[in-house]
C-alpha positions as a LaTeX table, in Angstrom:
\begin{tabular}{lrrr}
\hline
Residue & $x$ (\AA) & $y$ (\AA) & $z$ (\AA) \\
\hline
Unk1 & 51.64 & $-7.49$ & 42.52 \\
Unk2 & 50.35 & $-5.77$ & 39.36 \\
Unk3 & 50.38 & $-8.04$ & 36.25 \\
Unk4 & 50.62 & $-6.35$ & 33.03 \\
Unk5 & 48.13 & $-7.08$ & 30.46 \\
Unk6 & 49.35 & $-9.66$ & 28.01 \\
Unk7 & 49.20 & $-8.87$ & 24.28 \\
Unk8 & 46.47 & $-10.99$ & 22.63 \\
Unk9 & 47.84 & $-13.43$ & 19.84 \\
Unk10 & 47.37 & $-12.59$ & 16.16 \\
Unk11 & 45.84 & $-15.00$ & 13.96 \\
Unk12 & 49.04 & $-15.97$ & 12.43 \\
Unk13 & 50.66 & $-16.58$ & 15.74 \\
Unk14 & 47.69 & $-18.74$ & 16.74 \\
Unk15 & 48.01 & $-20.78$ & 13.70 \\
Unk16 & 51.68 & $-21.48$ & 14.58 \\
Unk17 & 50.64 & $-23.12$ & 18.00 \\
Unk18 & 50.32 & $-26.74$ & 18.45 \\
Unk19 & 46.94 & $-28.15$ & 17.91 \\
Unk20 & 45.02 & $-28.81$ & 21.24 \\
Unk21 & 42.67 & $-31.78$ & 21.91 \\
Unk22 & 40.16 & $-30.86$ & 21.69 \\
Unk23 & 40.54 & $-28.25$ & 19.18 \\
Unk24 & 40.78 & $-24.70$ & 19.74 \\
Unk25 & 39.14 & $-21.88$ & 17.76 \\
Unk26 & 40.50 & $-18.36$ & 17.21 \\
Unk27 & 37.67 & $-15.68$ & 17.43 \\
Unk28 & 37.67 & $-11.91$ & 17.79 \\
Unk29 & 41.40 & $-12.22$ & 19.05 \\
Unk30 & 40.42 & $-14.93$ & 21.59 \\
Unk31 & 41.48 & $-18.84$ & 21.82 \\
Unk32 & 38.39 & $-20.73$ & 22.66 \\
Unk33 & 38.78 & $-24.62$ & 23.08 \\
Unk34 & 35.96 & $-26.56$ & 22.12 \\
Unk35 & 34.37 & $-29.14$ & 24.18 \\
Unk36 & 35.21 & $-32.79$ & 23.99 \\
Unk37 & 32.53 & $-34.46$ & 22.01 \\
Unk38 & 30.29 & $-36.81$ & 24.04 \\
Unk39 & 28.27 & $-39.82$ & 23.02 \\
Unk40 & 25.36 & $-38.17$ & 21.39 \\
Unk41 & 27.54 & $-35.57$ & 19.60 \\
Unk42 & 29.71 & $-38.23$ & 18.05 \\
Unk43 & 26.90 & $-40.84$ & 17.06 \\
Unk44 & 25.08 & $-37.91$ & 15.26 \\
Unk45 & 28.35 & $-36.41$ & 13.52 \\
Unk46 & 29.41 & $-40.03$ & 12.35 \\
Unk47 & 25.94 & $-40.63$ & 11.03 \\
Unk48 & 25.74 & $-37.19$ & 9.18 \\
Unk49 & 29.24 & $-37.69$ & 7.72 \\
Unk50 & 28.58 & $-41.08$ & 6.58 \\
Unk51 & 24.97 & $-40.21$ & 5.11 \\
Unk52 & 26.10 & $-37.08$ & 3.37 \\
Unk53 & 29.41 & $-38.51$ & 1.89 \\
Unk54 & 27.25 & $-41.67$ & 0.81 \\
Unk55 & 25.14 & $-39.06$ & $-1.28$ \\
Unk56 & 27.84 & $-36.78$ & $-2.70$ \\
Unk57 & 31.41 & $-38.32$ & $-2.72$ \\
Unk58 & 31.19 & $-40.85$ & $-5.55$ \\
Unk59 & 29.51 & $-38.19$ & $-8.00$ \\
Unk60 & 32.13 & $-35.74$ & $-6.96$ \\
Unk61 & 29.61 & $-33.19$ & $-5.92$ \\
Unk62 & 30.86 & $-32.14$ & $-2.40$ \\
Unk63 & 32.70 & $-33.86$ & 0.52 \\
Unk64 & 32.04 & $-33.68$ & 4.23 \\
Unk65 & 34.90 & $-33.39$ & 6.59 \\
Unk66 & 34.70 & $-33.91$ & 10.40 \\
Unk67 & 36.25 & $-31.38$ & 12.78 \\
Unk68 & 38.33 & $-29.59$ & 9.81 \\
Unk69 & 40.15 & $-26.25$ & 10.59 \\
Unk70 & 38.80 & $-23.46$ & 8.47 \\
Unk71 & 40.53 & $-20.12$ & 8.48 \\
Unk72 & 38.87 & $-17.36$ & 6.92 \\
Unk73 & 37.87 & $-13.93$ & 7.68 \\
Unk74 & 40.01 & $-13.14$ & 10.87 \\
Unk75 & 38.95 & $-16.54$ & 12.27 \\
Unk76 & 40.01 & $-19.96$ & 12.44 \\
Unk77 & 37.18 & $-22.26$ & 13.43 \\
Unk78 & 36.78 & $-26.23$ & 13.52 \\
Unk79 & 33.11 & $-26.99$ & 12.39 \\
Unk80 & 31.66 & $-30.53$ & 13.58 \\
Unk81 & 30.81 & $-30.89$ & 9.98 \\
Unk82 & 32.26 & $-28.92$ & 7.26 \\
Unk83 & 30.73 & $-29.72$ & 3.61 \\
Unk84 & 32.67 & $-28.28$ & 0.78 \\
Unk85 & 31.64 & $-28.49$ & $-2.80$ \\
Unk86 & 33.87 & $-30.44$ & $-4.73$ \\
Unk87 & 35.25 & $-27.71$ & $-7.15$ \\
Unk88 & 36.30 & $-25.70$ & $-3.56$ \\
Unk89 & 37.98 & $-28.46$ & $-1.80$ \\
Unk90 & 41.76 & $-27.13$ & $-1.62$ \\
Unk91 & 44.15 & $-29.31$ & $-3.22$ \\
Unk92 & 47.99 & $-29.50$ & $-2.95$ \\
Unk93 & 50.76 & $-29.90$ & $-5.50$ \\
Unk94 & 50.07 & $-33.58$ & $-5.93$ \\
Unk95 & 46.32 & $-33.07$ & $-6.53$ \\
Unk96 & 45.61 & $-34.51$ & $-3.08$ \\
Unk97 & 43.18 & $-32.76$ & $-0.38$ \\
Unk98 & 45.06 & $-30.08$ & 1.13 \\
Unk99 & 45.91 & $-29.92$ & 4.90 \\
Unk100 & 45.08 & $-26.20$ & 5.09 \\
Unk101 & 41.69 & $-24.84$ & 4.25 \\
Unk102 & 41.73 & $-21.01$ & 4.02 \\
Unk103 & 38.21 & $-20.65$ & 3.26 \\
Unk104 & 34.56 & $-21.11$ & 4.33 \\
Unk105 & 32.75 & $-24.40$ & 4.41 \\
Unk106 & 29.68 & $-24.36$ & 1.72 \\
Unk107 & 27.47 & $-26.03$ & 4.56 \\
Unk108 & 28.20 & $-25.80$ & 8.35 \\
Unk109 & 27.13 & $-28.34$ & 10.72 \\
Unk110 & 27.24 & $-27.93$ & 14.63 \\
Unk111 & 26.15 & $-30.31$ & 17.33 \\
Unk112 & 25.55 & $-28.52$ & 20.61 \\
Unk113 & 27.39 & $-30.12$ & 23.48 \\
Unk114 & 26.04 & $-29.90$ & 27.04 \\
Unk115 & 27.34 & $-26.83$ & 28.58 \\
Unk116 & 28.42 & $-25.29$ & 25.19 \\
Unk117 & 27.38 & $-21.64$ & 24.51 \\
Unk118 & 24.74 & $-21.68$ & 21.91 \\
Unk119 & 25.38 & $-17.87$ & 21.38 \\
Unk120 & 29.17 & $-18.65$ & 20.54 \\
Unk121 & 28.23 & $-21.55$ & 18.36 \\
Unk122 & 25.67 & $-19.27$ & 16.52 \\
Unk123 & 28.24 & $-16.49$ & 16.03 \\
Unk124 & 30.37 & $-19.00$ & 14.16 \\
Unk125 & 27.38 & $-20.08$ & 11.92 \\
Unk126 & 26.68 & $-16.61$ & 11.02 \\
Unk127 & 30.30 & $-15.71$ & 10.53 \\
Unk128 & 30.24 & $-18.52$ & 7.89 \\
Unk129 & 27.32 & $-17.40$ & 6.08 \\
Unk130 & 28.68 & $-13.71$ & 6.16 \\
Unk131 & 31.49 & $-15.08$ & 4.21 \\
Unk132 & 29.65 & $-17.24$ & 1.79 \\
Unk133 & 28.41 & $-20.39$ & 3.44 \\
Unk134 & 25.26 & $-21.56$ & 1.69 \\
Unk135 & 23.64 & $-23.12$ & 4.99 \\
Unk136 & 24.23 & $-23.72$ & 8.55 \\
Unk137 & 22.60 & $-26.12$ & 11.14 \\
Unk138 & 22.75 & $-26.13$ & 14.74 \\
Unk139 & 21.63 & $-29.39$ & 16.30 \\
Unk140 & 20.57 & $-29.57$ & 19.76 \\
Unk141 & 20.33 & $-33.39$ & 20.93 \\
Unk142 & 19.07 & $-32.14$ & 24.35 \\
Unk143 & 15.80 & $-30.67$ & 23.14 \\
Unk144 & 15.86 & $-32.78$ & 19.87 \\
Unk145 & 15.68 & $-29.50$ & 17.64 \\
Unk146 & 17.72 & $-27.93$ & 14.54 \\
Unk147 & 18.01 & $-24.45$ & 14.05 \\
Unk148 & 18.62 & $-24.04$ & 10.17 \\
Unk149 & 20.42 & $-20.98$ & 9.14 \\
Unk150 & 19.74 & $-20.12$ & 5.35 \\
Unk151 & 21.85 & $-17.12$ & 3.96 \\
Unk152 & 20.22 & $-13.98$ & 4.23 \\
Unk153 & 17.15 & $-15.27$ & 5.58 \\
Unk154 & 15.55 & $-15.81$ & 9.28 \\
Unk155 & 16.48 & $-18.84$ & 10.86 \\
Unk156 & 14.23 & $-21.75$ & 11.11 \\
Unk157 & 13.56 & $-24.05$ & 14.08 \\
Unk158 & 12.51 & $-27.64$ & 13.58 \\
Unk159 & 11.49 & $-29.59$ & 16.19 \\
Unk160 & 8.41 & $-32.09$ & 14.99 \\
Unk161 & 9.65 & $-35.42$ & 13.98 \\
Unk162 & 8.10 & $-35.45$ & 10.49 \\
Unk163 & 9.68 & $-32.35$ & 9.53 \\
Unk164 & 12.03 & $-32.46$ & 6.61 \\
Unk165 & 15.45 & $-30.58$ & 7.28 \\
Unk166 & 16.37 & $-28.00$ & 4.48 \\
Unk167 & 19.81 & $-28.84$ & 2.89 \\
Unk168 & 22.36 & $-27.32$ & 1.00 \\
Unk169 & 21.59 & $-27.11$ & $-2.62$ \\
Unk170 & 24.76 & $-29.22$ & $-3.12$ \\
Unk171 & 22.63 & $-32.27$ & $-1.79$ \\
Unk172 & 19.39 & $-31.65$ & $-3.34$ \\
Unk173 & 18.48 & $-35.56$ & $-3.23$ \\
Unk174 & 19.59 & $-35.88$ & 0.42 \\
Unk175 & 16.36 & $-35.93$ & 2.73 \\
Unk176 & 16.40 & $-36.22$ & 6.28 \\
Unk177 & 13.51 & $-35.69$ & 8.96 \\
Unk178 & 14.02 & $-34.40$ & 12.26 \\
Unk179 & 12.89 & $-37.70$ & 13.67 \\
Unk180 & 15.61 & $-39.71$ & 11.37 \\
Unk181 & 18.13 & $-37.48$ & 12.49 \\
Unk182 & 17.44 & $-38.08$ & 16.42 \\
Unk183 & 16.34 & $-41.68$ & 15.65 \\
Unk184 & 20.12 & $-42.54$ & 15.16 \\
Unk185 & 20.60 & $-42.03$ & 19.05 \\
Unk186 & 18.51 & $-45.20$ & 19.58 \\
Unk187 & 20.27 & $-48.36$ & 20.10 \\
\hline
\end{tabular}
């Protein structure tokens, strides 16, 4: 029996589908489901969210969101951590944080899960940078390294415990070393 090819979904059709757990992303006409976060991933994400928001939220500089769908540039992606400058956070008619974010994050942080494609995650970070993001991080708990992606510059690999992670200009008084980041995994 010959199967006729299925017509790929458009971004608009994808956005009408029910959300999945874990989230699915729309990239280059394909639907790709993210992996379920595991222990190290979850611990790092929680600590980063808490620390970033501790530095920026009360001063209304920026806000870090976990697993927030961002739709822009023909893609709909769900960064592990999406940091938005305060004045760029979409709001609804009541002045509340909007549900739909149709823009890029200012700083995108991804935490690599086991068996997750580093190439696909890097592709999403590069897509964000191409559309205006100020910084991207790819954290690899497996080898305790961080690939830092500044816009229009060569990525930088940080692995030494004393190395200070470059941060977005939004959080210039936020300082974190590679050792501190991965130290959060100790109990």
